[in-house]
N, C-alpha and C positions, 0 to 999 in steps of 0.2 A: 747125791742125796737130796731128798726133798723135805722141807719143813713148812708147816702151815701155822701161821699165827692167827688165832681166832678169839673172839669174845671181848675185845677191848677197843677203845677209840684209837685211831691212828692219826698222828700229826704228820701230814704229808710232806711238810717242808716248805710249801708255798703259802702257808697260812690256813689252808683248809683242814678241817677235821673230818675224817672218814669214819662213819658209823656203820655197824652191821656189815663188815666186810671180812674177808679172809685174805691174808697176804701170803702168797705161795712163793717160797724160796727154793730154787734148784741150784745146787752146787754154789757158785760164787755170785749169782745174780737173782734178781727178783723176776720170777717167771710170770706172775699174773696177780691181779687183785680181783677177787671174786666176791659175789654176794654171799652173805652169811649162810644162805640155804643151799649153796652149790655143793655138789658131792666132793668130798675130800679124796685125793688120790690114795689108793690103798697102801702104797708103799711109803707114805709120808709120815713123818713124826709130827703129831699135833701138839702145839704149844698153846694152851689156854692162857689168855692174858688176864682173865678174871677181873676185868675193869681197869687194869693197869694200862699205861700209855705205851704205844709203839711209835718211835720217831727215828728219823735218820741219824746216823752217827754225826757228832758235832765236828765242825771244821774250824780250825784256828789259823787265821791268815798271817799271824805274826808271832813266831816263837824263836827262842835261841836255845837250842838243845845243848850247846856247849857251855852255857852259863847256868850256874847251880842255884840261883836265887838266894845266895848268901848276901850279907850286907854290902859287900863290895865285889860283885862277881867278875867284873872286868879285871880288877886288880888280882883276884885269885887266878884267873886264866893266865896272866902274865908270869905268875910264880910257879905254877904246877907243871909237871912234865906232860907232854902230849898224850902218852899212853894212859895216864890217869884221867885226863879229860875225856878220852875215848870211852873208858870204862864207865865213868860217871854219866856220860851222854846216853849210853845204852840203857842204864838204869832209869834215867829221866824220861827216855822214850817209852819205856814200859809203864811208868807211872802215868804218863800222858794218856796212853791207850786205856788204862784201867779207870781213868777219869771220864771216859765216854767220848774222847776225841779220837776219831779214826783217821783223820787226815790233817796234816799241818804244812805250813809254809815256813821253812827255817830261813830267817832273815839276816844271817851273818854268822858263819862258823869260824873255825880256827884250824889251820894246817890240814884242810881237807877232811876233817873229822865228820862234818855234816854230810859230805858226799859219800863217804864210806858207810856211815850209819844208814843213810837212805838205801844204799845197795844191799846192805846186810838184812835190813827189814824186808825189802822186796824179795830177797832170796829165801826168806823164812828162817834165817839163821838166828834171829833174835826177835822178840815181840816189840811192837811199836806201831805208831800210826804210819800210814803212807806219808812219805816226806817229799816235798818239793824243796830243793835246796838251792840257795843263792851263791854258795861258796863264800869268798871273802867280800865283805862290803867294800865299796870304793869311795874313798874320801880324799879331800885335799890334804896336803902335808900339814900335820898338826890339827886336822879337822876332827869333827865329832866321830868317835870310834877308832881313832888312829891306832890305838893299842892293838886292835885285832884286825884292822882293815888293810887294804891295799892303797897306799897313799899315791896320789897322782896329781899332777898340775899341768894345765894346758890341754887343749883339745887332743893333740896327738897322744899324750900320755894317758888320758882318760880312755881313748879308743883302745890303746894297748891293754889297759887294765881290764876293760870289758872283754876283749878277745881272750885274755888269759883265763877268765872265769868260764867262758864258753868252752875253751879248750879243755879245761879241767872237768867239764861235764855238768856245769851248773844248769838248773832248770829255768832260772830267771837271773836277772842281774839287778843288784841293788846299789843305788847311789845315795850319797849323803848331801842333800841340797842345803842344809842349814846346820847350825850348832844344835846342841842338845843338853840334856840334864846331867847325864852320867859321865861326861868328860870334863875334867877341870880346865878352867881357862877359856872356855868357849861359851857363847851366849845362845840360848835356844832360839831367840828371834833373829839371829844374825844370818845373813846370806853367806854361803860358802862357795860351792861350785857356781860358776856363771851359767847363764842360759846357753851360751855357745859350748861350754864344756859338757853340760848335760846333754845337749843335742847330739854331740859327737858320740858320746857313750851309748845313748839310747838308740841311735841309728845303727850302731854295730850290733847291739842285741837284737833289734828288729830284723836286721839282715839275716841273722841266724835263726829266726823264728822264735826268739825268746821274749817273754814278757819282761817288763821292768817295774821297779817300785822304788820309791824314794822316802827316806827319812826326811820329813819336811815339817818344821814347826813354825818358822818365821814366815811372815807374809810374802816378802819378796822372793824368798827361796821357793815357796809353794808356786808362785806365779812363774818363776823361771822354769821349774820342772813341768808345769802344765803346758807352757808354750813350746817346750822342747819335745813334747810328745810322750810324757810318762804315762804308765798304765795304771798306777795306783798311788795314792797319797797316804803315807803312814803318819799318824798322830794329828797333824793339822791344827796345831794349837792356836795360831794367830790367823784364822781365816777372816777375809773381809768380803764385801759384796762382789767385788770384781773376781776374786779367786773362786768364789762359789759359782758365779756365772760361767767361768771357764770350765769348771768341773762338770756343770750341767751340759754345756755345749759339746764337750768332748767325751761325755759319758765316762768320766773318771771317778771311780769309787773312793771312799774314805774308809780307812781302817783306824779307828781312834785309839785303841789300846788304853782304855781308862785305867785298867788294873795297875799299870806301871806307876803312875803318879799317886794313885790312892794308897798303894802299899807303902810307898816311901813316906807319905804323909802320916800314915797310921803308925809306922814303927819308929821313924825318926832317928836322930843322932844317938839316942840312948841305946838303940839296938845295934849300933856300929856302922850305920850308913854314913858315908862321908858328909860332912857339914855342907859342903858346896852343893851337893845333890839335893839335900833336904831344902836348903834355902831357895834353890831354883824351882823345885817342885811347888813349893808354897806360893812362889811369885807368879807362876804361870797358870796355876789351877783355875782361877776365875775366868781367865781368857779362854782356856780350854773348854770349859763348860759352856760358855757363851757361844763359842765357835761351833760346838757340836749341836747345840740347839738351833743355831742359824742354818746349819747344813741340813739337819733333819727336816726342819719346817720348809726349806726350799725344795726338798725332794732329791737331794744328793743320795746316791746309792751308798749305803753304809753296811759294811761287813764286820763280823767279829774278828778281833785280833787281840791278843793279851800282852804281847811283849814278855811272855813267860821266860823266866830266867833272870830278870832284873830283880832288885832287892825284895825278898820275901814274896815274890810273885811266882808261886811254886808251880812247877810242872805237875799236872794231875789235878790242880785246882783251877784249871782254865775256865770252867763254867761260872766262876765267880764274876767274870766279865759281864755275863748276862744279868746278874743282880745289879751291878753298877749301871748297866744300860737302862734297866727299868727305873732305877732311882733318878736317872737323868731325863725321864719322860717317855721312854719307849714302853709300849705294852709288852707283855710277856710273849705274845705271838710275834710281834715285830722283832724282838730280840732273838727268838728262835729261828725266824726266817733269816736273819743276819748271820746266824751260825750254821745254816744249812744251805738253802737254795742260793742265797746271795753270795755266800762265801765260795761255793762251788764255782759260780760264775767268775769271781775275781781270780780264781786259780786256773780258769780255763778248763774246768772239769765238769761243766754243767751237763754234758751228755752222759756222764758216768756216775755221778754221786749228787747228793744234796736234796733229793726228793725221793719219796717212795712211789715208784711207778715201774711198770713192766720194762725190763731191759736194763735198769740201773743196777749197779753193784750192790750186793746185799751187805751194806754197812748200816747196822740197825742197833737201836738201844731199846730195852724194855725198862720203863721207869715205874716204880711203885708209887702211885699217886698221880695227881694231875699237875704237871709243871706250868700249865697256863693259869692255874690258881695260886701256885706256890713255886716260883722259878727256882727257889733255893733248894728244892729237892735234887736238882742236878749237881749240887755241890757236895752232896752226901753220897759217897760211893756205896754205902749200904742200901741206898734207894735205887741204885742202878743194878737191877737184878740180872740182866743179861746183856751181853755185848756180842754182836756178830761183826766180823770184818771179812769182807769178800766171802761171806757165807760161812766162815769158820767161827765156831763158838770160842771166844777167848775169855769169857767170864760167864758163869751160870750159877747163881745162888740157889737154884732149885736142888742141886746135887749136894 
């Protein structure tokens, strides 16, 4: 089937705005981009944009579909049966897709639920974004995320843990280089895995052709991961000049996940969030904002990620990260590029998605209004009038 989008500006994903064009979709891919006056194929459905924006489907580089965004989501996971987690994850995936996010990278599941969810979505059994899943996160004994992670100590055990995730079918392998906010008794700035342990695990992932990512908030842990060969830094709260230089030298992107800290701060202990998590969030926030500004000004590649699933950081509300990014100094265009072209590159899918150009998969959004003037439009699902995923219409407010 062919569809032709006409009559509206097109945000191409690389920061360019295409005017007076027709975007031709055939089946699951973008067939061509034609001048406005070019003849439309007779068998095509013509979709007038009427001045609304067409843009690529959003890409979230850091979500947790097994976590429900309640006040204590990790605690909830430890108490509920796995079948319930699976059912909830399926619903959260559906909400994510309806929020305009057509691809996600799941950064730590439970009991293989993220892997099964990925496969069910790919098979068309349930609606949801395309999922790249990491399986179980790998942490030191008692380290950040131990409640849902694969605990490992020493190089040999970290290697084994990485091999287990690869055997299970993980698309990437995630390591926990430092402490964090949501685990009691650990410090966000503290080093956890050593450089040697990280190197051993990363080597195993790379041998299998898998990318790697690390939860890395503290300075030394960030440097350990960078020297060990990590492929992306998640959070990056305590960056310094040396760690930023390493990121630039090694072309390692940063996925900040501003939403996680901001929602904890906004809702607080009165909403049921554990006191230790609120206290740590408030303590690290100024360092986080300073680090993000330093990284942006230095030219570090920055991609959108939300940590959706953490307290009150809701699946389907992923686009709020773009609002936080603009408040931190990004232009709306820069934020959108971070959620499209740049994010596709972080996932290794830059040949498939992230920009509107011939040959790419037809993951597309139609937005009522101009998100470059008001980025918050993307947070209102009523303003997302149409969503295509692989060329299939999954939402259409015209009908």
